[in-house]
C-alpha positions in Angstrom: 0.0 0.0 0.0 2.8 2.4 0.9 4.4 1.7 -2.5 1.2 2.5 -4.3 0.6 5.9 -2.5 4.2 7.0 -2.6 4.3 7.0 -6.4 2.8 9.6 -8.7 -0.7 8.7 -9.8 -1.7 8.9 -13.4 -3.7 12.0 -14.4 -6.9 10.0 -15.0 -6.9 8.7 -11.4 -6.1 12.1 -9.8 -8.4 13.9 -12.1 -11.3 11.6 -11.4 -10.7 12.1 -7.6 -10.8 15.8 -8.0 -13.9 15.6 -10.3 -15.7 13.5 -7.7 -15.4 16.3 -5.1 -18.1 18.3 -7.0 -20.9 15.7 -6.8 -19.9 14.9 -3.2 -20.1 18.5 -2.1 -23.4 19.0 -4.0 -24.9 15.9 -2.4 -23.8 17.3 1.0 -25.6 20.6 0.2 -22.5 22.7 -0.3 -22.4 25.0 -3.4 -19.0 26.6 -2.7 -15.6 25.1 -2.7 -12.2 26.7 -2.6 -9.2 27.4 -0.5 -9.3 31.2 -0.6 -12.7 31.3 1.1 -11.1 29.7 4.2 -8.9 32.7 4.7 -12.0 34.8 5.0 -13.5 32.3 7.5 -10.2 32.4 9.6 -10.3 36.2 9.6 -14.0 36.2 10.6 -13.3 33.8 13.4 -10.1 35.5 14.7 -10.9 39.2 14.1 -13.8 40.3 16.2 -13.5 43.8 14.5 -16.5 45.6 13.2 -15.7 45.0 9.5 -18.8 44.3 7.4 -16.9 41.9 5.1 -16.2 39.6 8.1 -19.5 39.9 9.8 -21.3 36.7 9.0 -21.8 33.3 10.6 -18.5 31.6 9.7 -19.4 28.5 11.7 -21.7 27.4 8.8 -18.6 27.1 6.7 -16.4 25.4 9.3 -16.1 22.3 7.1 -14.0 24.4 4.8 -11.5 25.1 7.7 -11.3 21.3 8.4 -10.7 20.7 4.7 -7.8 23.2 4.6 -6.3 21.7 7.8 -6.5 18.3 6.1 -4.8 19.7 3.0 -2.0 21.1 5.2 -1.7 17.9 7.3 -1.9 15.6 4.3 0.8 17.6 2.5 3.1 17.5 5.6 2.5 13.8 6.0 3.1 13.1 2.3 6.4 15.0 2.2 7.6 13.5 5.5 6.6 9.8 5.0 5.8 9.4 1.4 8.5 11.3 -0.4 8.8 10.2 -4.0 12.4 9.2 -4.7 12.1 9.8 -8.4 13.2 13.2 -9.7 10.5 15.5 -11.1 10.2 15.0 -14.8 10.4 18.2 -16.9 10.2 18.2 -20.6 13.5 18.9 -22.3 12.0 21.8 -24.3 10.9 23.4 -21.0 14.3 22.8 -19.4 16.0 24.5 -22.4 13.6 27.5 -22.3 14.2 27.9 -18.5 17.9 27.5 -18.9 17.9 30.3 -21.5 16.3 32.5 -18.8 19.0 31.4 -16.2 17.0 28.8 -14.3 19.2 25.7 -13.9 18.3 24.1 -10.6 15.5 21.6 -10.9 16.1 19.4 -7.8 12.9 20.1 -5.8 9.3 21.0 -6.5 10.2 24.6 -7.3 13.4 25.9 -9.0 15.9 26.9 -6.4 17.2 29.6 -8.6 13.9 31.5 -8.0 12.5 30.1 -4.8 15.6 29.0 -2.9 16.6 30.5 0.4 19.5 32.4 -1.3 17.2 34.2 -3.7 14.6 35.4 -1.2 16.4 38.6 -0.5 17.3 39.5 -4.1 15.3 41.8 -6.2 14.2 39.0 -8.5 13.1 36.9 -5.4 11.2 39.9 -4.0 9.4 40.3 -7.3 8.5 36.7 -7.6 7.5 36.0 -4.0 6.1 39.3 -2.6 4.9 40.8 -5.9 3.5 37.4 -7.1 1.8 36.9 -3.7 0.2 40.3 -3.7 -1.1 39.8 -7.3 -2.5 36.4 -6.4 -4.2 37.7 -3.3 -5.6 40.7 -5.1 -6.8 38.6 -8.0 -8.4 36.1 -5.8 -10.3 38.8 -3.9 -11.2 40.7 -7.0 -12.5 37.5 -8.8 -14.4 36.5 -5.7 -12.5 33.2 -5.4 -9.5 31.2 -6.4 -8.8 29.0 -9.4 -10.0 25.8 -7.7 -13.2 27.4 -6.5 -14.1 28.9 -9.8 -12.8 26.3 -12.2 -13.8 23.1 -10.3 -17.0 24.1 -8.5 -18.1 27.3 -10.3 -18.0 25.8 -13.8 -19.7 22.6 -12.5 -22.5 24.8 -11.2 -22.7 26.5 -14.6 -21.9 29.9 -13.1 -21.2 32.6 -15.7 -18.9 34.6 -13.4 -16.8 31.4 -12.9 -16.4 31.0 -16.6 -15.3 34.6 -17.0 -12.9 34.2 -14.0 -11.5 31.0 -15.4 -10.9 32.6 -18.8 -9.1 35.5 -17.1 -7.0 33.0 -15.1 -5.9 31.3 -18.3 -5.2 34.5 -20.1 -3.2 35.8 -17.1 -1.3 32.5 -16.7 -0.3 32.5 -20.4 0.6 36.2 -20.4 2.7 35.7 -17.2 4.5 32.6 -18.6 5.2 33.9 -22.1 5.6 37.7 -21.5 6.1 38.6 -17.8 8.4 35.8 -16.8 11.0 36.3 -19.6 10.8 40.1 -19.0 11.5 39.8 -15.3 14.4 37.4 -16.0 15.9 39.6 -18.6 15.6 42.8 -16.5 16.9 41.3 -13.3 
């Protein structure tokens, strides 16, 4: 069993598991799903301030907090006990394009040239981590949810705003990958 769960699963198994969350949540009476909404619930629970955005009964969405805690706990357990010994496979064309931009370290889940401890306090690291974090946070709030919430749950519920948000996520991701990423690497 450990051998089975410590190896990467094929896309069709993992995709099916993700896809089954939608009918499961709908059968349980939940119409919203996403990680970013849990941040609002945490703020509503921990900040008794008189801010209208946080004045609601967050206890009705407590299952979401347990879900996020399970994601964190599962991730910690998986990296501690089920570490995959195989290196991450990256297409040679992707390696060549990243090498042309100066990214050469592919040992972990994220390139150490960008996200390593040594690059945190560089201008490039600041742009990627702080600037990227602010843009993701702003975009999530502005779109009314994150990619998982809109793309998995919102599209399944045939919500027009989720379709618009998902298209914007895709356009932003493509623009970031093919325009902004090379620009940042060339400038810094």
